[in-house]
GUROKE-850986 format. One record per residue: residue number from 1; residue in one letter; chain; x, y, z of N, C-alpha, C in turn. Coordinates in steps of 0.05 Angstrom, whole numbers, plus 5000, padded with zeros to 4 digits. Atoms other than C-alpha are relative to their C-alpha. Layout:
% GUROKE-850986
<rec n="NUM" res="A" chain="A" n_px="X" n_py="Y" n_pz="Z" ca_px="X" ca_py="Y" ca_pz="Z" c_px="X" c_py="Y" c_pz="Z"/>
...
This chain:
% GUROKE-850986
<rec n="1" res="M" chain="A" n_px="5005" n_py="5021" n_pz="5012" ca_px="9599" ca_py="7521" ca_pz="7516" c_px="5036" c_py="5021" c_pz="4966"/>
<rec n="2" res="Q" chain="A" n_px="4986" n_py="4990" n_pz="5014" ca_px="9656" ca_py="7524" ca_pz="7454" c_px="4981" c_py="5010" c_pz="4970"/>
<rec n="3" res="K" chain="A" n_px="5002" n_py="4993" n_pz="5038" ca_px="9651" ca_py="7552" ca_pz="7380" c_px="5023" c_py="4996" c_pz="4989"/>
<rec n="4" res="W" chain="A" n_px="5000" n_py="5012" n_pz="5019" ca_px="9662" ca_py="7525" ca_pz="7326" c_px="4996" c_py="5013" c_pz="4968"/>
<rec n="5" res="Q" chain="A" n_px="5013" n_py="4989" n_pz="5032" ca_px="9673" ca_py="7555" ca_pz="7250" c_px="4996" c_py="4978" c_pz="4984"/>
<rec n="6" res="I" chain="A" n_px="5018" n_py="5022" n_pz="5022" ca_px="9645" ca_py="7515" ca_pz="7197" c_px="5014" c_py="5016" c_pz="4972"/>
<rec n="7" res="T" chain="A" n_px="4980" n_py="4984" n_pz="5031" ca_px="9683" ca_py="7531" ca_pz="7130" c_px="4988" c_py="4979" c_pz="4987"/>
<rec n="8" res="F" chain="A" n_px="5030" n_py="5027" n_pz="5014" ca_px="9644" ca_py="7497" ca_pz="7075" c_px="5012" c_py="5026" c_pz="4971"/>
<rec n="9" res="V" chain="A" n_px="5012" n_py="4992" n_pz="5028" ca_px="9643" ca_py="7517" ca_pz="6991" c_px="4969" c_py="5007" c_pz="5000"/>
<rec n="10" res="D" chain="A" n_px="5038" n_py="4990" n_pz="5011" ca_px="9567" ca_py="7561" ca_pz="6968" c_px="5003" c_py="4989" c_pz="4970"/>
<rec n="11" res="D" chain="A" n_px="5005" n_py="5013" n_pz="5019" ca_px="9543" ca_py="7536" ca_pz="6912" c_px="4999" c_py="5025" c_pz="4976"/>
<rec n="12" res="H" chain="A" n_px="4974" n_py="4971" n_pz="5004" ca_px="9582" ca_py="7606" ca_pz="6888" c_px="5033" c_py="4989" c_pz="4988"/>
<rec n="13" res="G" chain="A" n_px="4970" n_py="5009" n_pz="5003" ca_px="9642" ca_py="7565" ca_pz="6892" c_px="5025" c_py="5015" c_pz="5008"/>
<rec n="14" res="E" chain="A" n_px="4987" n_py="4985" n_pz="4984" ca_px="9661" ca_py="7617" ca_pz="6943" c_px="5007" c_py="4981" c_pz="5025"/>
<rec n="15" res="T" chain="A" n_px="4998" n_py="5005" n_pz="4976" ca_px="9686" ca_py="7600" ca_pz="7002" c_px="4990" c_py="5007" c_pz="5026"/>
<rec n="16" res="A" chain="A" n_px="5017" n_py="4980" n_pz="4979" ca_px="9646" ca_py="7629" ca_pz="7065" c_px="5017" c_py="4984" c_pz="5023"/>
<rec n="17" res="V" chain="A" n_px="4997" n_py="5004" n_pz="4974" ca_px="9653" ca_py="7607" ca_pz="7146" c_px="4975" c_py="5014" c_pz="5008"/>
<rec n="18" res="R" chain="A" n_px="5013" n_py="4993" n_pz="4981" ca_px="9606" ca_py="7607" ca_pz="7196" c_px="5010" c_py="4985" c_pz="5031"/>
<rec n="19" res="E" chain="A" n_px="4995" n_py="5022" n_pz="4982" ca_px="9608" ca_py="7595" ca_pz="7265" c_px="4971" c_py="5003" c_pz="5024"/>
<rec n="20" res="F" chain="A" n_px="5024" n_py="5025" n_pz="4980" ca_px="9559" ca_py="7550" ca_pz="7321" c_px="5014" c_py="4989" c_pz="5028"/>
<rec n="21" res="T" chain="A" n_px="5002" n_py="5009" n_pz="4981" ca_px="9560" ca_py="7541" ca_pz="7381" c_px="4989" c_py="4977" c_pz="5016"/>
<rec n="22" res="C" chain="A" n_px="5025" n_py="5030" n_pz="4989" ca_px="9558" ca_py="7464" ca_pz="7412" c_px="5022" c_py="5008" c_pz="5026"/>
<rec n="23" res="E" chain="A" n_px="4979" n_py="5007" n_pz="4968" ca_px="9595" ca_py="7429" ca_pz="7480" c_px="5023" c_py="4989" c_pz="4985"/>
<rec n="24" res="Q" chain="A" n_px="4985" n_py="5013" n_pz="5016" ca_px="9636" ca_py="7386" ca_pz="7419" c_px="4999" c_py="5009" c_pz="4978"/>
<rec n="25" res="K" chain="A" n_px="4998" n_py="4968" n_pz="5036" ca_px="9666" ca_py="7405" ca_pz="7354" c_px="4970" c_py="4954" c_pz="4980"/>
<rec n="26" res="P" chain="A" n_px="5010" n_py="5010" n_pz="5007" ca_px="9612" ca_py="7377" ca_pz="7314" c_px="5006" c_py="4974" c_pz="4986"/>
<rec n="27" res="S" chain="A" n_px="4991" n_py="5019" n_pz="5023" ca_px="9619" ca_py="7318" ca_pz="7262" c_px="4975" c_py="5013" c_pz="4965"/>
<rec n="28" res="L" chain="A" n_px="5011" n_py="4984" n_pz="5039" ca_px="9599" ca_py="7332" ca_pz="7179" c_px="4969" c_py="5001" c_pz="4995"/>
<rec n="29" res="E" chain="A" n_px="5032" n_py="5002" n_pz="5003" ca_px="9532" ca_py="7308" ca_pz="7189" c_px="4975" c_py="5018" c_pz="5025"/>
<rec n="30" res="D" chain="A" n_px="5014" n_py="4978" n_pz="4989" ca_px="9516" ca_py="7354" ca_pz="7243" c_px="5010" c_py="5035" c_pz="4996"/>
<rec n="31" res="A" chain="A" n_px="4992" n_py="4973" n_pz="5012" ca_px="9554" ca_py="7407" ca_pz="7213" c_px="4973" c_py="5011" c_pz="4985"/>
<rec n="32" res="A" chain="A" n_px="5012" n_py="5003" n_pz="5025" ca_px="9514" ca_py="7394" ca_pz="7157" c_px="4969" c_py="5006" c_pz="5006"/>
<rec n="33" res="H" chain="A" n_px="5017" n_py="5005" n_pz="4992" ca_px="9454" ca_py="7394" ca_pz="7194" c_px="4995" c_py="5041" c_pz="4999"/>
<rec n="34" res="M" chain="A" n_px="4990" n_py="4976" n_pz="4991" ca_px="9473" ca_py="7468" ca_pz="7223" c_px="5001" c_py="5024" c_pz="4964"/>
<rec n="35" res="I" chain="A" n_px="4998" n_py="4978" n_pz="5017" ca_px="9495" ca_py="7503" ca_pz="7154" c_px="4967" c_py="4996" c_pz="4980"/>
<rec n="36" res="R" chain="A" n_px="5026" n_py="4993" n_pz="5007" ca_px="9430" ca_py="7474" ca_pz="7122" c_px="4970" c_py="5013" c_pz="5021"/>
<rec n="37" res="N" chain="A" n_px="5024" n_py="4978" n_pz="4989" ca_px="9388" ca_py="7509" ca_pz="7170" c_px="5007" c_py="5025" c_pz="4995"/>
<rec n="38" res="E" chain="A" n_px="5000" n_py="4979" n_pz="5015" ca_px="9423" ca_py="7569" ca_pz="7162" c_px="4982" c_py="5019" c_pz="4976"/>
<rec n="39" res="L" chain="A" n_px="5008" n_py="4987" n_pz="5038" ca_px="9416" ca_py="7578" ca_pz="7082" c_px="4969" c_py="4980" c_pz="4990"/>
<rec n="40" res="V" chain="A" n_px="5026" n_py="5018" n_pz="5020" ca_px="9369" ca_py="7528" ca_pz="7060" c_px="4974" c_py="4993" c_pz="5013"/>
<rec n="41" res="P" chain="A" n_px="5019" n_py="5008" n_pz="4966" ca_px="9312" ca_py="7530" ca_pz="7122" c_px="4975" c_py="4984" c_pz="4991"/>
<rec n="42" res="V" chain="A" n_px="5017" n_py="5016" n_pz="5015" ca_px="9256" ca_py="7501" ca_pz="7079" c_px="5011" c_py="4979" c_pz="4991"/>
<rec n="43" res="A" chain="A" n_px="4978" n_py="5020" n_pz="4995" ca_px="9305" ca_py="7443" ca_pz="7059" c_px="4991" c_py="4989" c_pz="5050"/>
<rec n="44" res="A" chain="A" n_px="4987" n_py="5012" n_pz="4976" ca_px="9311" ca_py="7436" ca_pz="7132" c_px="4981" c_py="4987" c_pz="5017"/>
<rec n="45" res="E" chain="A" n_px="5028" n_py="5005" n_pz="4990" ca_px="9235" ca_py="7417" ca_pz="7150" c_px="4997" c_py="4967" c_pz="4993"/>
<rec n="46" res="L" chain="A" n_px="4998" n_py="5041" n_pz="5018" ca_px="9252" ca_py="7342" ca_pz="7099" c_px="5007" c_py="4992" c_pz="5029"/>
<rec n="47" res="D" chain="A" n_px="4993" n_py="5028" n_pz="4983" ca_px="9276" ca_py="7277" ca_pz="7127" c_px="5012" c_py="4990" c_pz="4973"/>
<rec n="48" res="L" chain="A" n_px="4996" n_py="5010" n_pz="5022" ca_px="9315" ca_py="7266" ca_pz="7081" c_px="5032" c_py="4969" c_pz="4997"/>
<rec n="49" res="N" chain="A" n_px="4986" n_py="5018" n_pz="5020" ca_px="9347" ca_py="7194" ca_pz="7091" c_px="4983" c_py="4974" c_pz="4993"/>
<rec n="50" res="D" chain="A" n_px="5010" n_py="5014" n_pz="5024" ca_px="9330" ca_py="7149" ca_pz="7042" c_px="4995" c_py="4968" c_pz="5010"/>
<rec n="51" res="L" chain="A" n_px="5021" n_py="5016" n_pz="4975" ca_px="9282" ca_py="7098" ca_pz="7082" c_px="5014" c_py="4964" c_pz="4979"/>
<rec n="52" res="E" chain="A" n_px="4993" n_py="5037" n_pz="5001" ca_px="9317" ca_py="7028" ca_pz="7043" c_px="5032" c_py="5001" c_pz="4985"/>
<rec n="53" res="G" chain="A" n_px="4966" n_py="5008" n_pz="4994" ca_px="9390" ca_py="7041" ca_pz="7035" c_px="5007" c_py="5023" c_pz="5011"/>
<rec n="54" res="R" chain="A" n_px="4995" n_py="4980" n_pz="4977" ca_px="9400" ca_py="7073" ca_pz="7087" c_px="5030" c_py="5017" c_pz="4986"/>
<rec n="55" res="K" chain="A" n_px="4976" n_py="4978" n_pz="5005" ca_px="9456" ca_py="7138" ca_pz="7073" c_px="5010" c_py="5005" c_pz="5022"/>
<rec n="56" res="P" chain="A" n_px="4991" n_py="4979" n_pz="4986" ca_px="9509" ca_py="7163" ca_pz="7113" c_px="5001" c_py="5021" c_pz="4994"/>
<rec n="57" res="E" chain="A" n_px="4990" n_py="4977" n_pz="4998" ca_px="9512" ca_py="7227" ca_pz="7129" c_px="4979" c_py="5011" c_pz="4973"/>
<rec n="58" res="P" chain="A" n_px="5018" n_py="4992" n_pz="5029" ca_px="9446" ca_py="7234" ca_pz="7072" c_px="5002" c_py="5028" c_pz="5012"/>
<rec n="59" res="T" chain="A" n_px="4997" n_py="4965" n_pz="5025" ca_px="9451" ca_py="7319" ca_pz="7088" c_px="5020" c_py="5006" c_pz="4992"/>
<rec n="60" res="V" chain="A" n_px="4976" n_py="4997" n_pz="5004" ca_px="9524" ca_py="7321" ca_pz="7081" c_px="4992" c_py="4989" c_pz="4965"/>
<rec n="61" res="K" chain="A" n_px="5011" n_py="5011" n_pz="5027" ca_px="9499" ca_py="7279" ca_pz="7005" c_px="4983" c_py="5022" c_pz="4996"/>
<rec n="62" res="I" chain="A" n_px="5019" n_py="4978" n_pz="4993" ca_px="9439" ca_py="7328" ca_pz="7003" c_px="5011" c_py="5028" c_pz="4989"/>
<rec n="63" res="L" chain="A" n_px="4989" n_py="4962" n_pz="5000" ca_px="9476" ca_py="7396" ca_pz="7013" c_px="5016" c_py="5003" c_pz="4979"/>
<rec n="64" res="K" chain="A" n_px="4976" n_py="5005" n_pz="5028" ca_px="9531" ca_py="7376" ca_pz="6955" c_px="4983" c_py="4993" c_pz="4980"/>
<rec n="65" res="D" chain="A" n_px="5016" n_py="5008" n_pz="5025" ca_px="9486" ca_py="7339" ca_pz="6905" c_px="4982" c_py="5014" c_pz="4999"/>
<rec n="66" res="Q" chain="A" n_px="5033" n_py="4976" n_pz="4993" ca_px="9424" ca_py="7397" ca_pz="6910" c_px="5007" c_py="5026" c_pz="4995"/>
<rec n="67" res="N" chain="A" n_px="5015" n_py="4968" n_pz="4986" ca_px="9432" ca_py="7458" ca_pz="6943" c_px="5054" c_py="5011" c_pz="4992"/>
<rec n="68" res="S" chain="A" n_px="4974" n_py="4992" n_pz="4995" ca_px="9522" ca_py="7454" ca_pz="6918" c_px="5020" c_py="5016" c_pz="5023"/>
<rec n="69" res="I" chain="A" n_px="4967" n_py="5001" n_pz="4986" ca_px="9558" ca_py="7460" ca_pz="6977" c_px="5009" c_py="4983" c_pz="5026"/>
<rec n="70" res="Q" chain="A" n_px="4987" n_py="5022" n_pz="4991" ca_px="9611" ca_py="7420" ca_pz="7006" c_px="5013" c_py="5021" c_pz="5024"/>
<rec n="71" res="I" chain="A" n_px="4980" n_py="4995" n_pz="4975" ca_px="9639" ca_py="7425" ca_pz="7085" c_px="5028" c_py="4987" c_pz="4988"/>
<rec n="72" res="V" chain="A" n_px="4974" n_py="5009" n_pz="5010" ca_px="9722" ca_py="7438" ca_pz="7074" c_px="5002" c_py="4986" c_pz="5031"/>
<rec n="73" res="D" chain="A" n_px="4982" n_py="5006" n_pz="4987" ca_px="9743" ca_py="7440" ca_pz="7141" c_px="4968" c_py="5018" c_pz="5032"/>
<rec n="74" res="I" chain="A" n_px="5016" n_py="4983" n_pz="4971" ca_px="9704" ca_py="7451" ca_pz="7224" c_px="5032" c_py="4986" c_pz="5016"/>
<rec n="75" res="S" chain="A" n_px="4989" n_py="5002" n_pz="4979" ca_px="9753" ca_py="7476" ca_pz="7278" c_px="4992" c_py="5016" c_pz="5018"/>
<rec n="76" res="P" chain="A" n_px="5016" n_py="4997" n_pz="4975" ca_px="9748" ca_py="7502" ca_pz="7342" c_px="5011" c_py="5038" c_pz="4988"/>
<rec n="77" res="V" chain="A" n_px="4980" n_py="4974" n_pz="5004" ca_px="9754" ca_py="7587" ca_pz="7343" c_px="5016" c_py="5013" c_pz="5014"/>
<rec n="78" res="A" chain="A" n_px="4966" n_py="4998" n_pz="4978" ca_px="9809" ca_py="7614" ca_pz="7379" c_px="4984" c_py="5026" c_pz="5009"/>
């Protein structure tokens, strides 16, 4: 399996990096789930999809809006 490096800006405005193992490059939504599971584990149990106006990538939006976490890059670890 491939290791992937997810670079993001955390809630303090600092750039942080986490490594995860996946078979293929994770999408932004998949990366947001991985980051959320590690940094905000209680919120990981919630269904964040808006049932009325289904939002694409709801986890990405919630991380940014509620936790001030924004994914900047997803790249393979060499």
